[in-house]
N, C-alpha and C positions, 0 to 999 in steps of 0.2 A: 307808729308802724310796728307791728309785731312780726318777728321772724317766724317762719313756719317750717324750717328744715327739721330733719329727724333729730339732730342733736338738741336743738332748742326745745322741741316737743318732749324729748326724753328728760331734759332738765325740768320742764314744767311738771311732767308726770312724777319725777322724783320728789318735787315739792309736795305734791298731793300725797305721795306715799309717806313722806316724813311726817306730814300733818296727821295722817291716819295712825301712824305709829305713836305719835305724841299723845293722841287721844286714848289709845289703848294703854299706854304706860301710865298716863294720869289716872285712868280708870282703875288700873291695878292698885295704885297707891291709895286711891279713894276707898277701895274695897279690901284693904290690908287686914282689917279685923272682921271681915265677913266670913262666918264659918263656911268651910267647904268651897270658898271661891277659888277658881282655877285661873292661874295667870294667863293673860292674853298677850299676843304680840302680832305685829304686822311685819311680815318678811318682804318689805317692798323692794329691796335690791333684787331678790330672786324673782319676784313677780315681774318686775320691769325687764330683767335680763331674759326671762322666758318669752315675754311678749316680743322683744326685739329679735331674739333668735328665730321666732316663728314668723317674723315678718309682719306682725301686727302693728298698728299705729300706737305709739306710746300714749296718746290722748285717750285711747279706749281701754287702757289697762285699769283693772279694778283692784283696789287695795282693801282687803277685808281682814279684820282681826280673826285669829284662830287660837284655840286653846294650845298652850305650850305643853306638849305631851312629856317633855323632859323634866318639867317642874314637878318635883315631889313635894309632899306636905312638909311645911316647916313649922307648923304649929299643931298642937294636939287636936284642934277642931277640924283638921284637914285642909286649912287654908295654905295656899302655896306662895304667898307673897312675903318676901323679905324686903322691907322698905328701903334699907340702905343700898343694896345693889340696884333696886328698881329706880331709885332716885338718881343714881349714877348713869343708868341707861337713859333716863329722861334728859339729863343734862347733856350727855353725848349726842343724843338725837337733836336737841335744840341747836347745838354747835354745827352739826351736819346740815341742818336746815339753813342756817345762816350762811354757811359756805356755798351751798347750792344757789342761794339767792345771789350771792356775790359773783359767782361764776356766770350765772345766767345774765345778770345785768352787764357785766364786763364784756361778755361775748357779744351781746346785742349792741352795745356801744361801739365795739370795734368794727363790727360788720357795717353799722350805719355810717361810721366815719369813713370806711373804705369805699362806701357807695356815694359818699359826699352828701349824706343826709343828716349828719350829726353836727 
């Protein structure tokens, strides 16, 4: 049985957002030596908050990578990736993903137990 209230849907959407961000950050690291490569990121917190504020279903929220306009060149060839900070962001995102999974599972278990289904 999968819960379908707004909070549980938002947690599921946050997982999708964190996954999309993970792919963007991993892509940045993979392209660290690509001349002229511009850093990509997925601002999934902001996208999810905007969707919730507008009354949209969290499950319909789209998380797309965008170029980081604030990232300036860090190399002579115009590349904007510094591997160390990017690796730290990737690790932090992985921890956030794990935390969201834990909250989603704990919340689902608590509700099921309260309903006598667990």
